[in-house]
N, C-alpha and C positions, 0 to 999 in steps of 0.2 A: 298451883304449885306443881312443878314437875319432879318426878322421881328419876334420878339419873344413876346409871349403873356403870361400874368401873370397867366392865368388859366391852362396853359400847357395841353390844351384839347387833343392834339395829342400825348401826352407822353404815349406810349404803355406799358411801364414797369409798370405803375400804373393802378390797376384794380378797386380801390375804393378810392375816395378822396372827400374832401370838399374844396371849394374855396369861399372866400368872399373878397369884396373890398369896400373901402370907401374913400372919399375925406376928408382930414384933414387939418384944418387951426389952427395952434397954434404957440406959441412963438418959439418953437424949430424946427418945421417942417411944411411945406406946400406942399401938393401934395397927391398922391394916396398911400394908405397903404393897402397891401393885406395879407391875411393869407391863405396858402395852406397846408392842413393837409392830410397826407397819412394814409389811413385805410387798404389798401390792395395793394400788388404789386407782380409781378412775381418773382423778385429777388432783393435783396438789391443793392444799387449803392455804390461802393468804389472808392476813388480817392487817389492817392499818390502825396504828395508834399514833396520834400526833401527826408528825410529818413523815413518818417512816412506815413502810409496808414490810411485813415479815411473813416468810413461809413457815407455817407451824405444823404442817403435816405433809409428808411426802415419803417415798420409798426409802426405807432405812432409818426413818425417824422413830424415836421412842419417847413415851411419856411415862415418867415415874410419878406415881400418885400416892400422897399421904392422906390417910384418914385418921387424924389424931383422936384418940379416945376422949369422949366427953367434951368435944369441941364443936363449935358452930361454923367451922370452915374446913375445906378440903384444899390441899395444895397439889398442883400438877406442875412438875418441872418438865418442860418440853425440850428435847435434844434433837439436833439435826443428825444427818447420816455420818457425820464425823465425830459424834458424841459431844458436840459443843452445845452449850445452853442457847436456846432461842428466847425463851421467856418462862416466867413463873406465872401461873394463872391460879388465882385463889377464889374459889367459889364459896360464897356465904350460904350456910344451910340451916334449916330448922333442926333437923335431926339426921342421923346416919345409922346404918345398920349393915347387916350382911345376909344374903340369901342362904337357903338351905344348901346350895351348891358352893358356898364360899365366896360369892361375888359381892364385894362391898357396894353400897348404894348410899345416896343422900337425897334429901328433899330440898331442892334448890330454892333459895330466897332471893333470886334475881340479881342482887348486887354482886359485883365481881371486882377484884383488884388484880391488875396486871402489872408485872414488873418485867420490862424488856431487858435484853442483855446489856444495853448501855446504861442501865440504872434508872431510866425514866419510870415513873409510877403513874398509873391511870386507875381511876375509879369509874367503873362502867355500869350502865343500865339503871341509873337512878330513876329514869323515866319509866322503865318497866316495873320497878318497885312501886312507884306512885300509882301507875295504872292498875296493878294487882290489888292495891288497897281500895281504890275506887270501885273496882269490880267485885269486891268482897271475896277475892281468891285467897287473900290472907287476912289475918286479924290485925288489929292495931298493935297487939303484943308482938306478932311476927314482924311487923314493920319496925317497931322499936328495936327488936333483937337484931335485925339486919343492919340498922343504922349504927347501933352501939358496937356491934362486932366489926363493922367496916372501920369505924373511927379508931377502935383499939388496934386493929391490924395496921392501919396507916401510921399510927403513933409508933408502934413497934418497929415498923420498917424504917421510918424516919430516924429513929434512935439507934438503928443498927442492932436491934435486939430480937429480930425475927430469925430464928435458928434454921429455918428450912432452906435458905439459899445455900449456905455452905454445906449443910447436911446432905442436900440432894446431889451436889457435885461429888462429895465423898462417896455416897451410897452408889451413885451411877458407876463410878470407877470400880468400886468393890464388886458390884453385881456382875460386871462383865469380866473382870480380871480373875475373880475367885470362882467364877462359874456357878454362883448361887442360883441365878436364874439362867438356865441354859436356853440357847436359841434352838428352836425347832424349825427345820427347813421343810 
């Protein structure tokens, strides 16, 4: 199981970035909210889902990430350089926390859910979850947690009850127009 950090400090593809994090308590959301903005990179990152290929990281792109308190998932809303949504990436995790420096992290449980801008939904990396169980990298309880969490997320998405889609669009606009997260050049 890998521990992943919100600031992506070891991501070698990115040559210039800005990261900021804050704890939020409001009616819709309680937890850490981060904004990762890419100013320079070696090459864009492309991902293919179904029959379409999407550019998910490039100069001017930003990732707004939610770490909901007491949840087993992390939501990343990925925006292009025109501040339009590219995709939502939902990592299923065993636990999450924050470093002494205020950087949120999570222990990845392999399964991911992706919702692309046209509304298509994909469940990813089931094979990685199976392999992790076979290698004893995770326990049977971790395996069940990942499967149940994915099933619940997919149900909520299908029922249009997953609040992070609209919330991320609203927060992205607010963060840039109100200057809550200021860009550093």
